[in-house]
C-alpha positions as CSV (number, residue, x, y, z in Angstrom):
1,M,51.0,-37.9,-2.7
2,Q,48.8,-39.4,0.0
3,S,51.4,-42.0,0.8
4,W,54.1,-39.3,1.0
5,K,52.0,-37.4,3.6
6,L,51.5,-40.5,5.7
7,R,55.2,-41.3,5.6
8,F,56.1,-37.8,6.6
9,L,53.6,-37.6,9.5
10,G,54.2,-41.1,10.8
11,D,51.7,-42.9,13.0
12,P,49.0,-41.0,14.8
13,G,50.2,-39.8,18.1
14,T,53.7,-38.8,16.9
15,Q,55.0,-35.2,17.5
16,R,54.5,-34.3,13.9
17,W,50.7,-35.3,14.1
18,R,50.4,-33.2,17.3
19,W,51.9,-30.2,15.4
20,V,49.5,-30.6,12.6
21,I,46.5,-30.9,15.0
22,M,47.6,-27.8,16.9
23,A,48.1,-25.9,13.6
24,V,44.6,-26.8,12.4
25,R,43.0,-25.8,15.7
26,S,44.9,-22.5,15.6
27,F,43.9,-21.8,12.1
28,S,40.3,-22.7,12.9
29,R,40.3,-20.2,15.8
30,V,41.7,-17.5,13.6
31,Q,39.0,-18.3,10.9
32,A,36.3,-18.3,13.5
33,K,37.5,-15.0,14.9
34,T,37.6,-13.6,11.4
35,V,34.1,-14.6,10.4
36,S,32.4,-14.9,13.8
37,T,28.7,-14.3,13.8
38,A,26.5,-13.1,16.6
39,V,22.7,-13.4,16.2
40,R,21.1,-10.2,17.5
41,R,17.4,-9.3,17.9
42,S,15.8,-6.5,16.0
43,V,12.5,-5.4,14.5
44,C,11.6,-4.6,10.9
45,P,10.9,-0.8,10.8
46,H,9.3,-0.6,7.4
47,D,5.8,0.5,6.3
48,C,4.1,-2.9,6.7
49,P,1.6,-4.1,9.3
50,S,3.7,-7.2,9.9
51,T,6.4,-5.4,12.0
52,C,8.4,-8.6,12.0
53,A,10.5,-9.8,14.9
54,L,13.9,-10.3,13.5
55,E,17.1,-12.2,14.2
56,V,20.1,-10.5,12.5
57,E,23.5,-12.0,11.8
58,V,26.0,-9.4,13.0
59,L,29.5,-10.0,11.7
60,D,32.9,-8.8,12.9
61,G,33.8,-5.5,11.3
62,G,30.4,-3.9,11.9
63,R,28.5,-5.6,9.1
64,I,25.4,-7.7,9.0
65,G,24.8,-11.0,7.2
66,R,21.4,-12.6,6.6
67,V,18.3,-11.5,8.4
68,H,15.8,-14.1,9.7
69,G,12.3,-14.0,11.2
70,A,12.1,-14.9,14.9
71,R,10.5,-18.3,15.3
72,A,9.6,-17.7,18.9
73,N,7.3,-14.8,17.9
74,T,3.8,-16.3,17.4
75,Y,2.9,-13.9,14.6
76,T,6.2,-13.6,12.7
77,A,6.7,-17.4,13.2
78,G,10.1,-17.4,11.5
79,V,8.9,-15.9,8.2
80,I,9.9,-12.6,6.7
81,C,9.9,-11.2,3.2
82,A,12.8,-11.9,0.9
83,K,13.7,-8.2,0.5
84,V,14.3,-7.8,4.3
85,G,16.1,-11.2,4.4
86,R,18.8,-9.7,2.1
87,Y,18.9,-6.4,4.0
88,A,22.7,-6.4,3.9
89,E,22.6,-5.2,0.3
90,R,20.7,-2.1,1.4
91,I,22.4,-1.2,4.6
92,H,25.9,-1.7,3.1
93,H,25.0,-0.3,-0.3
94,P,27.9,1.7,-1.8
95,D,25.6,4.6,-2.7
96,R,24.5,5.4,0.8
97,L,24.7,9.1,1.9
98,T,27.5,9.4,4.5
99,H,28.2,13.1,4.7
100,P,26.2,16.4,4.8
101,L,25.9,18.1,1.4
102,F,25.1,21.6,0.3
103,R,23.6,22.3,-3.1
104,V,25.8,24.2,-5.6
105,G,23.8,23.4,-8.8
106,P,20.2,23.7,-10.0
107,K,17.4,22.2,-8.0
108,G,16.8,18.6,-9.1
109,S,20.4,18.0,-10.1
110,T,23.0,16.1,-8.1
111,Q,25.4,19.0,-7.8
112,F,26.4,19.2,-4.2
113,R,29.5,19.8,-2.2
114,R,30.4,18.2,1.1
115,I,30.1,20.2,4.2
116,G,30.4,19.6,8.0
117,W,27.5,18.9,10.3
118,D,27.8,22.3,12.1
119,E,27.6,24.2,8.8
120,A,24.6,22.1,7.7
121,L,22.6,22.6,10.8
122,D,23.5,26.2,11.0
123,R,22.3,26.8,7.5
124,I,19.0,25.0,8.2
125,A,18.4,26.9,11.4
126,E,19.2,30.3,9.8
127,R,16.7,29.6,7.0
128,F,14.0,28.4,9.4
129,L,14.4,31.6,11.5
130,A,14.4,33.7,8.3
131,A,11.1,32.1,7.3
132,A,9.5,33.5,10.4
133,R,9.0,36.8,8.6
134,F,5.9,35.1,7.2
135,G,5.1,33.7,10.6
136,S,6.1,30.4,12.2
137,E,3.6,28.5,10.0
138,A,5.7,29.2,6.9
139,V,7.9,26.2,8.1
140,W,6.5,22.8,7.3
141,P,8.2,19.7,8.7
142,Y,7.1,16.8,6.5
143,Y,7.5,13.1,7.2
144,Y,5.9,9.7,7.0
145,A,6.7,6.0,7.3
146,G,10.2,5.4,6.0
147,T,10.6,4.1,9.5
148,M,7.8,3.0,11.7
149,G,9.8,3.4,14.9
150,L,8.0,5.8,17.2
151,V,11.0,7.7,18.3
152,M,12.6,8.3,14.9
153,R,9.4,8.7,13.0
154,D,7.4,10.9,15.2
155,G,10.1,13.0,17.0
156,I,9.8,15.6,14.2
157,N,6.5,16.6,15.7
158,R,8.3,17.7,18.9
159,L,10.1,20.3,16.9
160,R,6.9,21.2,15.1
161,H,4.9,21.7,18.2
162,V,7.5,23.6,20.2
163,M,8.1,26.0,17.3
164,R,4.5,26.3,16.2
165,Y,5.3,25.2,12.7
166,S,2.5,24.1,10.4
167,R,1.0,20.7,11.3
168,Q,0.6,17.8,8.9
169,R,-2.5,15.8,8.2
170,K,-1.3,12.2,7.6
171,T,-3.5,11.1,4.7
172,I,-1.3,9.4,2.2
173,C,-1.7,5.8,3.4
174,T,-4.4,4.9,5.9
175,A,-6.8,7.9,6.1
176,S,-9.5,6.5,3.8
177,A,-9.3,3.0,5.4
178,E,-9.4,4.2,9.0
179,A,-12.4,6.5,8.2
180,G,-14.4,3.5,6.8
181,W,-13.4,1.2,9.7
182,I,-14.1,3.6,12.5
183,A,-17.5,4.6,11.1
184,G,-19.0,1.2,11.9
185,T,-16.8,-0.2,14.7
186,G,-15.7,2.9,16.6
187,R,-12.4,1.4,17.6
188,F,-9.1,0.4,16.0
189,I,-8.9,-3.2,17.2
190,G,-10.2,-6.5,16.0
191,P,-10.0,-10.3,16.2
192,D,-6.5,-11.5,16.9
193,P,-4.9,-12.1,13.4
194,R,-3.5,-15.4,14.7
195,E,-7.1,-16.6,14.8
196,M,-6.9,-16.9,11.0
197,A,-5.4,-20.3,11.7
198,K,-8.7,-21.3,13.3
199,A,-11.0,-20.0,10.6
200,D,-13.0,-22.1,8.1
201,L,-13.0,-19.3,5.5
202,I,-10.5,-16.5,5.1
203,V,-11.4,-13.6,2.8
204,V,-8.5,-11.4,1.8
205,W,-10.3,-8.3,0.6
206,G,-8.3,-5.6,-1.2
207,G,-4.9,-6.8,-0.2
208,N,-2.0,-9.0,-1.5
209,P,-0.2,-10.4,1.5
210,V,2.0,-12.6,-0.6
211,A,3.7,-9.3,-1.6
212,T,2.9,-6.9,1.3
213,Q,2.2,-8.9,4.5
214,V,3.8,-12.3,4.1
215,N,3.0,-13.4,7.7
216,V,-0.7,-13.4,6.8
217,M,-0.1,-16.3,4.5
218,T,1.6,-18.3,7.3
219,H,-1.6,-18.3,9.3
220,V,-3.8,-18.8,6.2
221,T,-1.7,-21.9,5.4
222,R,-2.2,-23.3,8.9
223,A,-5.9,-22.9,8.5
224,R,-5.9,-24.6,5.1
225,K,-3.8,-27.5,6.2
226,G,-5.3,-28.0,9.6
227,R,-9.0,-27.3,9.0
228,G,-9.4,-27.5,5.2
229,A,-10.2,-23.7,5.3
230,K,-11.0,-22.0,2.0
231,L,-9.2,-18.8,0.8
232,V,-11.1,-16.2,-1.1
233,V,-9.4,-13.1,-2.6
234,V,-11.3,-10.0,-3.7
235,D,-9.0,-8.0,-5.9
236,P,-9.2,-6.4,-9.4
237,Y,-6.3,-8.5,-10.6
238,R,-4.8,-11.9,-10.2
239,S,-2.1,-11.0,-7.7
240,G,0.3,-13.5,-6.1
241,T,-2.3,-14.1,-3.4
242,A,-5.1,-14.5,-5.8
243,E,-3.1,-17.1,-7.7
244,V,-3.1,-19.5,-4.7
245,A,-6.7,-18.8,-3.7
246,D,-9.6,-21.2,-3.9
247,M,-11.8,-18.4,-5.3
248,H,-10.7,-15.1,-6.9
249,L,-13.4,-12.4,-7.3
250,C,-11.8,-10.3,-10.0
251,L,-14.0,-7.3,-9.8
252,R,-13.7,-3.8,-11.4
253,P,-11.7,-1.3,-9.4
254,G,-13.8,0.8,-7.0
255,T,-16.8,-1.5,-7.0
256,D,-16.2,-3.4,-3.7
257,A,-19.2,-1.9,-1.9
258,A,-21.5,-3.2,-4.5
259,L,-20.2,-6.7,-4.0
260,A,-20.6,-6.4,-0.2
261,C,-24.2,-5.1,-0.5
262,A,-25.1,-8.0,-2.7
263,V,-23.7,-10.5,-0.2
264,M,-25.7,-8.9,2.5
265,H,-28.8,-9.0,0.2
266,C,-28.3,-12.7,-0.1
267,A,-27.9,-13.2,3.6
268,F,-31.3,-11.7,4.3
269,R,-32.9,-13.3,1.2
270,D,-31.7,-16.8,2.2
271,G,-32.4,-16.6,5.9
272,L,-28.7,-16.5,6.8
273,A,-28.7,-13.1,8.6
274,D,-28.2,-13.5,12.3
275,L,-31.2,-11.6,13.6
276,A,-30.4,-12.2,17.2
277,Y,-26.9,-10.8,16.8
278,L,-28.2,-7.8,14.7
279,K,-30.7,-6.8,17.4
280,A,-28.2,-7.2,20.3
281,Y,-25.0,-5.7,18.8
282,T,-25.9,-3.3,16.0
283,D,-28.1,-0.3,15.4
284,F,-30.0,-2.5,12.8
285,P,-31.9,0.3,11.0
286,A,-35.5,-0.6,10.2
287,D,-35.0,0.1,6.5
288,L,-31.7,-1.8,6.2
289,E,-33.2,-5.0,4.7
290,G,-35.4,-3.0,2.4
291,H,-32.4,-0.9,1.3
292,L,-30.5,-4.1,0.4
293,A,-33.5,-5.7,-1.3
294,A,-32.7,-3.6,-4.5
295,R,-29.0,-4.4,-4.3
296,G,-28.8,-8.1,-5.2
297,P,-26.5,-10.1,-7.4
298,Q,-27.8,-8.9,-10.7
299,W,-27.4,-5.2,-9.7
300,A,-23.9,-5.9,-8.4
301,A,-22.9,-7.9,-11.5
302,A,-23.6,-4.9,-13.7
303,I,-21.4,-2.7,-11.5
304,T,-18.6,-5.1,-10.6
305,G,-18.2,-7.0,-13.9
306,L,-18.5,-10.3,-12.0
307,S,-21.1,-12.9,-13.0
308,V,-24.2,-13.4,-11.1
309,Q,-23.0,-17.0,-10.5
310,E,-19.7,-15.8,-9.0
311,I,-21.6,-13.5,-6.6
312,E,-24.1,-16.2,-5.6
313,A,-21.3,-18.7,-5.0
314,F,-19.4,-16.4,-2.8
315,S,-22.5,-15.3,-0.9
316,R,-23.4,-19.0,-0.1
317,L,-19.9,-19.6,1.1
318,Y,-19.5,-16.5,3.2
319,N,-23.0,-16.3,4.6
320,G,-23.0,-20.1,5.5
321,T,-19.7,-20.0,7.4
322,K,-19.6,-18.7,10.9
323,R,-15.8,-18.9,11.3
324,A,-15.3,-16.5,8.4
325,Y,-12.4,-14.1,8.9
326,I,-12.1,-11.1,6.6
327,R,-8.5,-9.8,6.4
328,L,-9.0,-6.2,5.1
329,G,-6.2,-4.7,3.0
330,Y,-5.6,-1.0,2.1
331,G,-5.8,-1.3,-1.7
332,F,-9.6,-1.1,-2.2
333,T,-9.8,1.9,0.1
334,R,-7.5,4.0,-2.1
335,S,-10.4,4.9,-4.3
336,R,-12.6,8.0,-4.1
337,N,-15.3,5.8,-2.6
338,G,-12.8,3.8,-0.5
339,S,-14.1,4.9,2.9
340,A,-17.6,3.9,1.9
341,A,-16.4,0.6,0.6
342,M,-14.5,-0.2,3.8
343,H,-17.6,0.5,5.9
344,A,-19.7,-1.7,3.6
345,V,-17.4,-4.7,4.0
346,T,-17.3,-4.3,7.8
347,C,-21.0,-4.7,7.7
348,L,-20.8,-8.3,6.4
349,P,-19.8,-10.0,9.8
350,S,-22.4,-7.7,11.5
351,V,-25.1,-9.2,9.3
352,T,-24.0,-12.8,9.7
353,G,-22.9,-12.5,13.3
354,A,-19.4,-13.8,12.4
355,W,-17.9,-11.3,15.0
356,A,-19.1,-13.6,17.7
357,H,-17.0,-16.6,16.7
358,E,-13.4,-17.5,17.1
359,G,-11.8,-17.3,13.7
360,G,-14.6,-15.0,12.6
361,G,-15.2,-11.3,12.1
362,A,-13.0,-8.8,10.3
363,F,-9.7,-7.3,10.9
364,W,-7.9,-4.1,9.6
365,S,-5.5,-2.8,12.3
366,N,-4.7,-3.2,16.0
367,R,-3.4,0.4,16.3
368,G,-5.9,1.1,19.1
369,L,-4.3,-1.5,21.5
370,Y,-1.4,0.5,22.7
371,H,-2.7,3.7,24.4
372,W,0.6,5.5,24.0
373,N,1.6,8.6,26.0
374,K,3.8,10.2,23.4
375,T,4.2,13.5,25.2
376,M,8.0,13.2,25.3
377,I,8.4,11.8,21.8
378,E,6.0,14.3,20.1
379,G,6.0,17.2,22.5
380,L,2.3,17.0,22.9
381,D,2.4,19.3,25.9
382,A,3.4,22.0,23.4
383,L,0.8,21.3,20.8
384,D,-1.2,24.3,19.7
385,R,-4.2,23.1,17.7
386,S,-4.8,26.6,16.4
387,T,-1.8,26.2,14.0
388,R,-3.0,25.2,10.6
389,E,-2.9,21.5,9.5
390,L,-1.9,20.9,5.9
391,D,-2.8,17.8,3.9
392,M,0.3,15.9,3.0
393,C,-1.3,14.4,-0.1
394,R,-1.8,17.9,-1.4
395,I,1.9,18.9,-1.1
396,G,2.0,19.9,-4.8
397,E,-0.9,22.4,-4.3
398,V,0.5,23.5,-1.0
399,L,3.9,24.3,-2.4
400,L,2.4,26.0,-5.5
401,G,0.4,28.4,-3.3
402,D,-3.1,27.1,-3.6
403,A,-5.0,29.2,-1.1
404,G,-7.4,26.4,-0.1
405,A,-4.5,23.9,0.4
406,L,-2.7,26.5,2.5
407,K,-5.8,27.1,4.6
408,D,-5.5,30.8,3.6
409,G,-2.3,31.1,5.5
410,P,1.3,32.1,4.5
411,P,3.2,30.3,1.8
412,I,5.6,27.5,2.8
413,A,9.1,29.0,2.8
414,A,11.1,26.2,4.5
415,M,10.8,22.5,4.9
416,L,12.5,19.6,6.7
417,V,11.7,16.2,5.1
418,Q,12.4,12.9,7.0
419,N,11.3,9.4,6.2
420,T,9.6,10.0,2.9
421,N,10.2,10.7,-0.8
422,P,7.2,12.9,-1.9
423,A,8.7,13.7,-5.3
424,V,7.9,10.1,-6.2
425,V,5.3,8.7,-3.7
426,A,2.9,11.7,-3.4
427,P,0.0,12.0,-5.9
428,D,0.1,14.4,-8.8
429,S,3.9,14.2,-8.7
430,T,4.5,16.6,-11.6
431,R,3.0,19.4,-9.4
432,V,5.0,18.2,-6.4
433,K,8.3,18.4,-8.3
434,K,7.3,21.8,-9.6
435,G,6.7,22.9,-6.0
436,L,10.0,21.5,-4.8
437,S,11.8,23.3,-7.6
438,R,10.8,26.7,-6.2
439,E,14.0,28.8,-5.8
440,D,12.4,30.6,-2.8
441,L,11.7,27.3,-1.0
442,F,14.4,26.2,1.4
443,L,14.4,22.4,1.6
444,A,16.4,20.2,3.9
445,V,16.2,16.5,3.4
446,H,17.5,13.9,5.9
447,E,17.9,10.7,3.9
448,Q,19.7,7.4,3.5
449,F,20.2,7.7,-0.3
450,M,20.1,10.5,-2.8
451,T,16.4,10.2,-3.5
452,E,14.6,12.3,-6.1
453,T,13.3,14.5,-3.3
454,A,16.8,14.9,-1.9
455,R,17.9,16.2,-5.4
456,Y,15.7,19.2,-4.8
457,A,17.2,19.9,-1.4
458,D,19.5,22.8,-0.4
459,V,21.0,20.8,2.4
460,V,21.1,17.0,2.4
461,L,21.8,15.2,5.7
462,P,22.9,11.5,5.9
463,A,20.6,9.3,8.0
464,T,21.0,6.1,9.9
465,M,19.1,2.9,9.2
466,F,17.2,0.9,11.8
467,M,20.0,-1.3,12.9
468,E,22.1,1.8,13.6
469,H,19.9,3.4,16.3
470,D,17.5,2.4,19.1
471,D,13.7,2.6,18.6
472,L,10.3,1.5,19.8
473,Y,7.8,-0.3,17.6
474,Q,4.1,-1.2,17.7
475,A,2.4,-3.5,15.3
476,G,-0.7,-2.8,13.2
477,G,-1.1,-6.3,11.8
478,H,-0.7,-8.1,15.1
479,S,-0.4,-7.1,18.8
480,H,3.3,-7.0,19.9
481,I,5.3,-4.1,21.3
482,Q,9.0,-4.4,20.5
483,I,12.3,-2.6,20.9
484,G,14.8,-2.6,18.1
485,P,18.3,-1.8,19.7
486,K,21.3,-0.4,17.9
487,L,23.3,-3.3,16.5
488,I,26.1,-1.7,14.4
489,E,27.7,1.7,13.9
490,P,26.5,3.8,11.0
491,P,28.8,4.5,8.1
492,G,30.6,7.8,7.7
493,E,28.8,10.7,9.5
494,C,25.3,9.4,9.4
495,R,23.1,10.6,12.3
496,S,19.7,9.5,13.5
497,N,16.5,11.6,13.2
498,H,16.7,12.2,16.9
499,E,20.2,13.6,16.8
500,V,19.3,15.9,13.9
501,L,16.3,17.2,15.8
502,Q,18.4,17.8,18.9
503,G,21.0,19.8,16.9
504,L,18.3,21.9,15.3
505,A,16.5,22.5,18.6
506,R,19.7,23.9,20.2
507,R,20.1,26.3,17.3
508,L,16.4,27.4,17.1
509,G,16.0,27.8,20.9
510,A,13.4,25.0,21.0
511,E,13.2,23.8,24.6
512,H,11.6,20.5,25.6
513,P,12.7,17.7,27.9
514,G,12.5,15.3,25.0
515,F,15.4,17.0,23.3
516,E,17.6,16.3,26.3
517,M,16.9,12.5,26.4
518,T,18.6,9.7,24.5
519,P,16.4,7.5,22.3
520,M,16.5,4.7,24.9
521,E,15.4,7.1,27.6
522,L,12.5,8.3,25.4
523,I,11.6,4.6,24.9
524,D,11.7,3.9,28.6
525,W,9.7,7.0,29.5
526,T,7.0,6.3,26.9
527,L,6.6,2.7,27.9
528,K,6.2,3.4,31.6
529,A,4.0,6.5,31.0
530,S,1.7,4.3,28.8
531,G,1.3,1.6,31.4
532,W,3.7,-1.0,29.8
533,P,6.8,-2.6,31.3
534,D,10.0,-0.6,31.2
535,A,12.5,-0.8,28.4
536,K,14.8,-3.2,30.3
537,T,12.0,-5.7,30.8
538,V,10.8,-5.4,27.2
539,M,14.3,-6.1,26.0
540,E,14.7,-9.1,28.2
541,E,11.3,-10.6,27.3
542,R,11.8,-9.6,23.6
543,W,8.3,-8.3,23.2
544,V,5.0,-7.5,25.0
545,D,1.9,-9.1,23.6
546,A,-0.8,-6.5,24.0
547,A,-3.6,-8.6,22.6
548,R,-7.0,-8.0,24.2
549,P,-9.2,-10.8,25.6
550,F,-11.5,-12.6,23.1
551,R,-14.7,-10.9,24.1
552,E,-13.2,-7.4,23.8
553,A,-11.4,-8.1,20.5
554,H,-14.6,-9.5,19.0
555,F,-16.6,-6.5,20.3
556,L,-18.8,-8.8,22.4
557,E,-18.5,-6.3,25.2
558,G,-19.6,-3.6,22.8
559,F,-18.2,-1.7,19.9
560,G,-16.4,1.6,20.3
561,T,-19.4,3.7,19.5
562,P,-21.3,5.8,22.2
563,D,-24.1,3.2,22.5
564,K,-21.6,0.2,21.9
565,K,-23.5,-0.8,18.8
566,F,-22.1,-1.4,15.3
567,R,-23.3,1.3,13.0
568,F,-24.9,0.4,9.7
569,A,-25.9,4.1,9.6
570,P,-22.8,5.9,10.8
571,D,-22.7,9.5,11.9
572,W,-20.2,10.5,9.1
573,S,-20.0,14.0,10.4
574,K,-18.1,12.7,13.4
575,V,-15.6,11.0,11.0
576,G,-14.7,13.8,8.6
577,S,-15.6,17.2,7.4
578,D,-16.6,16.0,3.9
579,W,-19.4,13.9,5.3
580,R,-22.3,15.1,3.2
581,R,-21.3,12.9,0.2
582,M,-21.3,9.7,2.3
583,P,-24.3,7.3,2.0
584,R,-26.5,6.9,5.0
585,L,-26.5,3.1,4.7
586,P,-23.9,0.8,3.1
587,D,-23.9,1.4,-0.6
588,Q,-21.9,1.8,-3.8
589,L,-20.8,5.4,-3.8
590,D,-20.6,6.9,-7.3
591,T,-17.6,9.1,-6.9
592,I,-14.8,7.3,-8.7
593,E,-12.9,8.7,-11.6
594,A,-14.9,6.8,-14.3
595,A,-13.6,5.8,-17.7
596,T,-14.6,8.0,-20.6
597,P,-14.3,7.6,-24.4
598,D,-11.1,9.6,-24.3
599,K,-9.8,7.8,-21.2
600,P,-11.3,4.3,-21.5
601,F,-9.0,2.5,-19.0
602,R,-9.0,2.5,-15.2
603,L,-5.5,2.4,-13.7
604,M,-4.4,0.8,-10.4
605,T,-0.8,1.3,-9.1
606,S,-0.7,-1.9,-6.9
607,P,2.5,-2.6,-4.8
608,A,5.3,-4.5,-6.4
609,R,6.4,-7.6,-4.5
610,Q,10.1,-6.6,-4.3
611,F,9.5,-2.9,-3.5
612,L,8.0,-1.1,-0.6
613,N,7.2,2.4,-1.7
614,T,10.6,3.5,-2.9
615,T,12.5,2.0,0.0
616,F,14.0,-1.0,-1.9
617,T,14.2,0.5,-5.4
618,V,18.0,1.0,-4.8
619,T,18.8,-2.6,-4.0
620,P,20.0,-4.8,-6.8
621,G,18.1,-7.8,-5.7
622,S,14.8,-6.0,-5.8
623,R,15.5,-4.2,-9.1
624,T,16.6,-7.4,-10.8
625,R,13.5,-9.3,-9.8
626,E,11.1,-6.5,-10.8
627,G,12.7,-5.9,-14.2
628,R,11.3,-2.6,-15.4
629,P,8.1,-0.5,-15.2
630,T,5.4,-2.5,-16.9
631,T,1.7,-2.3,-17.4
632,L,-0.6,-5.3,-17.3
633,V,-3.1,-5.2,-20.2
634,H,-5.9,-7.6,-20.9
635,P,-5.3,-9.5,-24.1
636,E,-8.6,-8.2,-25.6
637,D,-7.5,-4.6,-25.0
638,A,-4.0,-5.5,-26.3
639,D,-5.3,-7.0,-29.5
640,R,-7.6,-4.0,-30.1
641,L,-4.6,-1.7,-29.7
642,G,-2.2,-3.9,-31.5
643,L,0.1,-4.4,-28.5
644,A,2.4,-7.4,-28.0
645,D,4.4,-8.4,-24.9
646,G,7.2,-5.9,-24.6
647,S,5.4,-3.1,-26.6
648,R,6.1,0.4,-25.4
649,V,3.1,2.5,-24.6
650,V,2.4,5.9,-23.2
651,I,-0.2,5.7,-20.4
652,G,-1.6,9.1,-19.5
653,N,-4.4,11.6,-18.8
654,E,-4.6,15.4,-18.3
655,R,-2.2,15.3,-15.4
656,G,0.7,13.6,-17.1
657,A,1.9,10.6,-19.1
658,A,4.4,7.8,-18.4
659,T,6.1,5.4,-20.9
660,V,6.0,1.7,-19.9
661,H,6.3,-1.7,-21.5
662,V,3.3,-4.0,-21.9
663,R,2.7,-7.4,-20.5
664,R,-0.4,-9.1,-21.8
665,F,-2.2,-10.5,-18.8
666,D,-5.6,-12.2,-18.6
667,G,-5.9,-11.9,-14.8
668,L,-8.0,-8.7,-14.8
669,Q,-11.1,-7.4,-16.5
670,P,-10.9,-5.6,-19.9
671,G,-10.7,-1.9,-19.3
672,T,-8.5,-2.3,-16.2
673,V,-4.7,-1.7,-16.4
674,I,-2.2,-2.3,-13.6
675,V,1.3,-0.8,-13.1
676,E,2.9,-2.5,-10.2
677,S,4.9,0.1,-8.4
678,L,6.6,2.1,-7.0
679,W,9.5,2.6,-9.4
680,G,11.3,5.9,-9.1
681,N,10.5,8.6,-11.7
682,A,14.0,8.3,-13.1
683,D,13.2,4.7,-14.0
684,Y,10.7,5.8,-16.6
685,E,11.5,7.2,-20.0
686,G,11.6,11.0,-19.7
687,G,11.6,10.8,-15.9
688,I,7.8,11.0,-15.4
689,G,6.6,8.4,-13.0
690,I,3.3,6.7,-12.6
691,N,2.1,9.0,-9.7
692,A,2.1,11.9,-12.1
693,L,-1.3,10.5,-13.4
694,V,-2.9,10.2,-9.9
695,G,-5.1,13.0,-8.6
696,A,-4.6,14.6,-5.2
697,D,-8.2,15.5,-4.5
698,P,-9.2,14.1,-1.1
699,I,-11.3,11.0,-0.5
700,P,-14.5,11.8,1.5
701,P,-15.1,12.1,4.4
702,F,-11.6,12.5,6.0
703,G,-9.1,12.6,3.1
704,G,-6.6,10.2,1.5
705,A,-5.0,9.6,-1.9
706,A,-6.9,7.7,-4.6
707,F,-3.9,5.8,-6.0
708,H,-6.1,3.1,-7.4
709,D,-8.7,5.3,-9.0
710,T,-7.4,6.9,-12.1
711,A,-8.9,7.1,-15.7
712,V,-6.2,6.9,-18.4
713,W,-5.6,6.3,-22.1
714,L,-3.0,4.0,-23.7
715,R,-1.2,4.9,-26.9
716,S,1.4,2.8,-28.6
717,V,4.8,4.5,-29.2
718,E,6.1,1.8,-31.6
């Protein structure tokens, strides 16, 4: 055959060869046109401090290919999580909502009929206006962090403020952590996270960045390879991050403050407390050392379940390392003593003086860097603080008419939900679903998929995803301001949050300049009003690095307290109303939901690596990798209960019970069980998800949900 071809074509240079070459080139151009790929810039919008700078393959036909991390961004450094890397399977998912829907069946079903946008918005406006018979506060716009873009996430507050609807206390994620951090430091900044690469010791306390903030591991790896730095993980189970650590302190849930106090005890005992730093930069109460004298390794071992040797070894390592960087997670603060624990851990670099050193100190969030003027986005010029503020974590109690949760005001008659899925993610989810099932509650849900919350809606609106609209992003885990521009057209009739709010504002008579602006105009206004470059400049430069100078970021020019001193003895009354239960000095606060003979296990619902709340539970890649709802049980407990790998058990308490499969796992202490989440309720047998077991009572002093602080029993169903 080959010889036949050569005979037909003749020698190179003949006309027939030229025809073949021209045909190949023509075909190549057609193929290139068919599959041409443009790499466009974007920003990850999801509820993660990394806020990764992205490079997105945009294909002809309005689709995307792979998503990559931007190498030029010094924090992202080309690394993103796998679930965002395969974002095409989410944005082009066949089950996306693409048309407005009106409920024609029972609440909680999927019985809807398709309607037009005008009818959908008219129905919502009519019911919101009808709810006014109870007063404007009978309407409760409800949202959270399904997108972290400032325009699309926070614009719902503009409608709230102009119409004087009930306000929302945002407690579900960060409230307990921020209360503990601000109590001592007074300001939401900290040492540049990129300094982890310059540390000699990195302590990941209460977090699992391998699963939840992958960029942290980039900078940890640089420190380990370049400086021989040690990695210590403090976590109640052997997470993906703990598996690669040099030391894992596998303590009991809710005992972090006891460990922190013991480390401080050892610092004073061993002469490693930096007395000069303490006197210059902290309030240094006269009784601090005496208070800690009774809180040594033996005391802490009895509380934490760690050995005295483990506590002593960590104390020697931490107290003897000036370039010791504590990267604080959220997990350990999601306990009823979480705010007290966060404060206790921030005291560690204040005792050793690690704040003063490059690669030293502690970091939680940089949210205080950006000094935003969000008047146009949120309608802050229309804010009336006399309107009641309802705790979003207590949504079940609010919807079921609890007078305290309602602040003795009118019942909630109508809601608009954007960017969250409270039927699954909120605590005490059985009560939440019961509240959402009220026939006298009008519920509108603006969503990308038919979530379990959307199933309770009267009207469902199809929402855009982040590559289908313009938005502005800040980072908590680093220091960059970024704009994510619209890259592709949305499918069907999907509309952005901003478009929905504009449509409702027109029908409700809500007047504000922000409703007349495009998303990019809001971005531009907000940047300039906040003292940053305009939108055009940010787009051209890709990002603005808002990092503060070394001395400011390390609090060497003073902490954010009135006297510029770190507070070992905070004024908790300035932090939250439930301040009387807080300890005067750093201490183990005995407020957790303790194990009892009838509920002998302590449950934590730690984040699954392939999920992010319920955002990725619809994507096949994430579901396949996670498998099924599973509880991690220590082999000693499993043997006592007769449980093998794969056994089915009911895990429960007085709030509810969920059926899961067992995985025997020795990377936790006996008496602790882990259910990596967040699976949808429908993924559990009987439709009862794990958050049915979690209480909604607020964490002192400011509030928050105790997702990792639940006493439960386990019963075999085999």
